C-alpha positions in Angstrom: 82.1 68.0 88.2 78.4 68.0 88.5 75.9 66.9 85.8 73.1 69.7 87.1 72.5 72.5 85.9 71.6 74.4 89.0 75.1 72.2 90.7 77.2 73.4 87.5 75.9 77.2 88.3 77.0 77.2 91.7 80.3 76.1 91.1 80.7 78.8 88.7 79.6 81.3 91.6 81.8 79.7 94.0 84.6 79.9 91.9 84.2 83.6 91.7 83.3 84.3 95.9 86.5 82.3 96.5 88.4 84.3 94.1 87.0 88.1 95.5 87.2 86.5 99.5 90.7 86.0 98.7 91.5 88.7 97.3 90.1 91.1 100.2 91.6 88.6 103.2 94.8 89.4 101.4 94.9 93.0 101.1 94.1 93.2 105.0 96.8 91.7 105.5 98.9 93.4 102.9 97.7 96.6 105.0 98.3 95.2 108.1 102.1 94.1 107.3 102.6 97.9 105.9 101.6 99.6 109.0 103.9 97.0 110.5 106.5 98.0 108.6 106.8 101.9 108.7 106.6 101.4 112.4 109.3 98.8 112.5 111.1 102.1 110.4 110.1 104.9 111.9 108.3 106.5 109.2 106.1 109.5 109.3 102.6 107.8 107.6 102.0 105.5 110.3 98.8 107.1 111.3 97.5 106.9 107.9 98.9 103.0 107.5 96.9 102.3 110.9 93.4 103.9 109.2 94.2 101.8 105.9 94.3 98.8 108.0 91.8 99.3 110.1 89.7 100.3 106.9 90.9 97.0 105.6 90.0 95.4 108.7 86.4 96.4 108.8 85.8 95.6 105.1 87.0 92.4 106.1 84.6 92.2 108.7 81.7 93.5 106.8 82.0 90.9 104.2 82.0 87.8 107.0 85.5 87.1 106.1 86.6 87.4 109.4 84.7 87.4 113.0 83.5 90.6 114.5 86.0 89.8 117.6 89.3 89.0 115.3 88.4 92.2 113.8 88.1 94.3 117.0 91.1 92.2 118.4 93.5 92.7 115.6 92.7 96.5 115.1 93.2 97.1 119.0 96.8 95.2 118.8 97.4 97.2 116.0 96.3 100.4 117.9 99.1 99.1 121.4 101.7 98.3 119.1 101.5 102.4 117.7 101.0 103.9 121.0 104.2 101.3 122.4 106.7 102.7 119.8 105.3 106.4 120.3 
């Protein structure tokens, strides 16, 4: 544990940021998994789940949690999976 007051504050800020960031990333992964599970099951709301997954990926990208290229690659792969399943 740091002794300097500003470093102590920074530790608190970092812990809070890590908590928020990991939650956001987890939500993104969950949205992707829900889409893939619905796609395999042949559900009716696949397009809506794809939209939610794209939104979650975009949110993670804008917050700097994932790189822009990874976001584009993930969205492209999800769309390709949907088109292949049709």
